[in-house]
FITI-957526 format. One record per residue (C-alpha): z, y, x; residue in three letters. Coordinates in steps of 0.02 Angstrom, whole numbers. Layout:
<recs>
REC, zz, yy, xx, r
REC, Z, Y, X, ala
...
</recs>
This chain:
<recs>
REC, zz, yy, xx, r
REC, -7, -12, -7, unk
REC, -48, 193, 83, unk
REC, 83, 305, 69, unk
REC, -32, 432, 19, unk
REC, -94, 339, -135, unk
REC, -48, 397, -290, unk
REC, 64, 246, -358, unk
REC, 130, 199, -554, unk
REC, 318, 125, -558, unk
REC, 345, -44, -639, unk
REC, 524, -40, -692, unk
REC, 614, -200, -769, unk
REC, 771, -296, -804, unk
REC, 763, -492, -827, unk
REC, 867, -593, -834, unk
REC, 793, -769, -883, unk
REC, 630, -720, -784, unk
REC, 509, -681, -933, unk
REC, 530, -504, -927, unk
REC, 501, -504, -735, unk
REC, 327, -630, -753, unk
REC, 249, -483, -878, unk
REC, 326, -346, -745, unk
REC, 211, -449, -582, unk
REC, 80, -458, -732, unk
REC, 77, -268, -767, unk
REC, 80, -232, -576, unk
REC, -41, -358, -558, unk
REC, -176, -249, -674, unk
REC, -129, -79, -561, unk
REC, -185, -177, -425, unk
REC, -360, -211, -484, unk
REC, -377, -24, -503, unk
REC, -469, 72, -352, unk
REC, -375, 223, -296, unk
REC, -203, 186, -361, unk
REC, -40, 69, -294, unk
REC, 94, -14, -364, unk
REC, 277, -18, -338, unk
REC, 377, -185, -440, unk
REC, 549, -142, -473, unk
REC, 702, -195, -552, unk
REC, 883, -140, -605, unk
REC, 1050, -215, -560, unk
REC, 1154, -278, -710, unk
REC, 1283, -180, -784, unk
REC, 1451, -263, -751, unk
REC, 1582, -247, -877, unk
REC, 1715, -255, -709, unk
REC, 1769, -102, -671, unk
REC, 1700, -17, -488, unk
REC, 1607, -192, -479, unk
REC, 1477, -153, -349, unk
REC, 1321, -245, -343, unk
REC, 1225, -261, -175, unk
REC, 1102, -144, -123, unk
REC, 971, -259, -110, unk
REC, 957, -424, -231, unk
REC, 967, -592, -160, unk
REC, 781, -607, -266, unk
REC, 655, -526, -350, unk
REC, 590, -355, -342, unk
REC, 718, -216, -243, unk
REC, 807, -98, -357, unk
REC, 717, 77, -427, unk
REC, 771, 251, -374, unk
REC, 761, 400, -466, unk
REC, 661, 467, -317, unk
REC, 511, 354, -353, unk
REC, 535, 361, -526, unk
REC, 510, 566, -484, unk
REC, 352, 555, -363, unk
REC, 268, 425, -476, unk
REC, 98, 444, -570, unk
REC, 127, 336, -722, unk
REC, 286, 212, -790, unk
REC, 282, 32, -867, unk
REC, 453, 0, -918, unk
REC, 503, -190, -962, unk
REC, 646, -262, -1038, unk
REC, 732, -401, -1150, unk
REC, 771, -364, -1326, unk
REC, 981, -336, -1370, unk
REC, 973, -306, -1546, unk
REC, 809, -229, -1587, unk
REC, 846, -93, -1410, unk
REC, 821, -122, -1228, unk
REC, 947, -207, -1123, unk
REC, 1103, -115, -1054, unk
REC, 1052, -106, -885, unk
REC, 863, -3, -897, unk
REC, 948, 130, -1036, unk
REC, 1076, 149, -890, unk
REC, 958, 179, -749, unk
REC, 858, 289, -885, unk
REC, 1033, 403, -925, unk
REC, 1038, 443, -738, unk
REC, 870, 543, -753, unk
REC, 952, 691, -851, unk
REC, 871, 792, -679, unk
REC, 677, 746, -707, unk
REC, 698, 795, -879, unk
REC, 788, 958, -840, unk
REC, 646, 988, -710, unk
REC, 493, 934, -800, unk
REC, 477, 815, -673, unk
REC, 396, 674, -773, unk
REC, 259, 765, -902, unk
REC, 90, 744, -957, unk
REC, 141, 567, -834, unk
REC, 54, 419, -943, unk
REC, 200, 280, -984, unk
REC, 192, 111, -1079, unk
REC, 339, -31, -1116, unk
REC, 334, -225, -1123, unk
REC, 458, -344, -1164, unk
REC, 518, -521, -1193, unk
REC, 629, -610, -1364, unk
REC, 685, -772, -1397, unk
REC, 619, -781, -1549, unk
REC, 448, -724, -1642, unk
REC, 546, -611, -1751, unk
REC, 692, -555, -1626, unk
REC, 650, -349, -1624, unk
REC, 503, -360, -1520, unk
REC, 415, -193, -1617, unk
REC, 575, -125, -1631, unk
REC, 616, -134, -1434, unk
REC, 463, -44, -1396, unk
REC, 484, 88, -1515, unk
REC, 653, 122, -1466, unk
REC, 613, 112, -1270, unk
REC, 487, 267, -1299, unk
REC, 587, 365, -1365, unk
REC, 675, 430, -1182, unk
REC, 494, 442, -1128, unk
REC, 442, 564, -1248, unk
REC, 596, 654, -1228, unk
REC, 541, 670, -1037, unk
REC, 369, 729, -1121, unk
REC, 268, 593, -1043, unk
REC, 128, 528, -1147, unk
REC, 139, 349, -1198, unk
REC, 19, 213, -1200, unk
REC, 18, 38, -1272, unk
REC, -108, -108, -1297, unk
REC, -278, -59, -1421, unk
REC, -343, -175, -1523, unk
REC, -480, -179, -1400, unk
REC, -395, -299, -1312, unk
REC, -452, -475, -1398, unk
REC, -295, -567, -1344, unk
REC, -205, -463, -1482, unk
REC, -277, -529, -1624, unk
REC, -272, -690, -1539, unk
REC, -120, -723, -1482, unk
REC, 3, -837, -1606, unk
REC, 180, -755, -1491, unk
REC, 187, -622, -1401, unk
REC, 69, -451, -1405, unk
REC, 103, -299, -1504, unk
REC, 6, -122, -1482, unk
REC, 144, -46, -1421, unk
REC, 172, -131, -1278, unk
REC, 148, -327, -1217, unk
REC, 279, -459, -1268, unk
REC, 317, -633, -1269, unk
REC, 434, -762, -1354, unk
REC, 541, -862, -1226, unk
REC, 619, -965, -1352, unk
REC, 779, -1001, -1415, unk
REC, 835, -1075, -1233, unk
REC, 720, -946, -1143, unk
REC, 602, -1106, -1079, unk
REC, 446, -1057, -1127, unk
REC, 322, -994, -994, unk
REC, 234, -848, -1012, unk
REC, 48, -904, -1096, unk
REC, -103, -855, -1032, unk
REC, -157, -719, -1177, unk
REC, 21, -625, -1159, unk
REC, -27, -627, -965, unk
REC, -202, -554, -990, unk
REC, -143, -426, -1132, unk
REC, -3, -382, -981, unk
REC, -123, -372, -872, unk
REC, -233, -249, -972, unk
REC, -92, -161, -996, unk
REC, -71, -119, -819, unk
REC, -271, -84, -791, unk
REC, -243, 46, -935, unk
REC, -91, 126, -875, unk
REC, -167, 144, -690, unk
REC, -335, 218, -775, unk
REC, -225, 352, -858, unk
REC, -91, 390, -721, unk
REC, -274, 434, -621, unk
REC, -359, 525, -737, unk
REC, -193, 651, -799, unk
REC, -150, 656, -623, unk
REC, -313, 754, -601, unk
REC, -270, 867, -756, unk
REC, -107, 901, -691, unk
REC, -186, 956, -522, unk
REC, -295, 1054, -637, unk
REC, -185, 1152, -751, unk
</recs>
């Protein structure tokens, strides 16, 4: 990855691995677009124990996201499992720490998107994606979902949604991300990358 290239920041929280797999596919989609890079990052879990400290670098998977990486990104993709129709607490905790970016308008006119995973088909996928876009709109970001020009939205029997890619992991969280869900996530990454490049040019010209 060239340090001079603009980049899409893909930030996720994943407990059993499905959301991480979707994040990797979104990142792969970004990498398919010339002229832009990707940074794949996760967020640490939120502890119920006072003063519990996570290691600076996680034992596996992507490194932890920083607010500075969010500040300087050209686009953002957020991924979270569903928690009662909302994003998981660790991802919300990360977003709650971005008030400085809101005060400075650092994310205004940058594109953003989201993706999610649930245990059941009716476990709140769309509600989660819709609630995830709320803080992004407060930041002045431009939200982009998955358009119906992606044929997988009509073919999928599990995840999908025009609000962002989703996945049904099953009651035991043991159902793998299927080919259609992977294709949708990859297409979502391509779209956010193209929009990041286009909107970056508009911001520079304004």
